[in-house]
C-alpha positions in Angstrom: 16.6 44.4 132.6 16.1 41.1 130.8 14.0 38.6 132.6 14.5 34.9 132.3 11.8 32.3 132.8 12.8 29.9 135.6 11.5 26.5 136.8 10.2 27.1 140.3 6.9 26.7 142.1 7.2 30.2 143.5 9.3 32.2 141.1 8.3 32.8 137.5 11.1 35.0 136.2 14.5 36.3 137.4 16.6 39.2 136.1 19.8 40.7 137.3 21.7 43.9 136.6 25.4 43.4 137.6 26.1 47.2 137.2 23.7 48.0 140.0 23.5 44.7 141.8 19.7 44.7 141.5 17.9 41.3 141.4 14.4 41.4 139.8 12.0 38.6 140.7 8.6 38.1 139.3 6.5 35.7 141.4 4.0 33.2 140.0 1.3 35.5 141.5 2.4 38.2 139.1 4.1 40.5 141.6 7.4 42.0 140.5 10.1 43.0 143.1 13.6 44.5 142.9 16.1 43.4 145.6 19.1 45.8 146.1 22.7 45.0 146.8 22.6 41.4 145.7 26.1 40.3 144.8 26.7 38.5 141.5 27.7 35.3 143.4 24.2 35.1 145.1 22.5 35.6 141.7 24.7 32.8 140.2 23.9 30.4 143.1 20.2 31.2 142.9 20.1 30.4 139.2 21.9 27.1 139.8 19.9 26.1 142.8 17.9 22.9 142.9 15.2 24.8 144.9 15.2 28.4 143.8 12.3 29.4 146.1 14.0 28.0 149.2 17.4 29.6 148.3 15.6 32.9 147.5 13.7 33.0 150.8 16.7 32.1 153.0 19.5 34.1 151.3 17.9 37.0 149.4 14.4 37.9 150.6 15.4 37.8 154.3 18.6 39.8 153.8 18.1 42.4 151.1 16.0 45.5 150.9 13.2 45.2 148.3 10.9 47.4 146.3 7.6 46.3 144.9 7.5 47.3 141.2 4.2 45.7 140.2 1.3 44.4 142.2 0.3 40.7 142.0 -2.2 39.9 139.3 -5.9 40.2 140.1 -7.8 37.0 139.1 -9.7 37.7 135.8 -7.8 40.9 135.0 -5.7 41.2 131.9 -2.0 40.7 132.3 0.1 43.9 131.7 2.0 42.1 128.9 -1.1 40.7 127.2 -3.7 42.6 125.3 -7.4 42.1 126.0 -9.3 40.4 123.2 -12.3 42.4 121.8 
């Protein structure tokens, strides 16, 4: 699923798979979660929202089952998408 960088104090990236209605959210902390049964309309409203974090917490996080895909980043640890320098 393609992830898109977003402007939000809480969310870093958002992805959506319309075939499965799964919304992927990567938080600024580094944690990645999948939210199930999110209709395309909610994804569209989220992406156009003035406050993505507020909309997400009120209309998605509170109402949709989630699965943690990746743990939040540990301070000082290498990111899973970056290589450590020798």
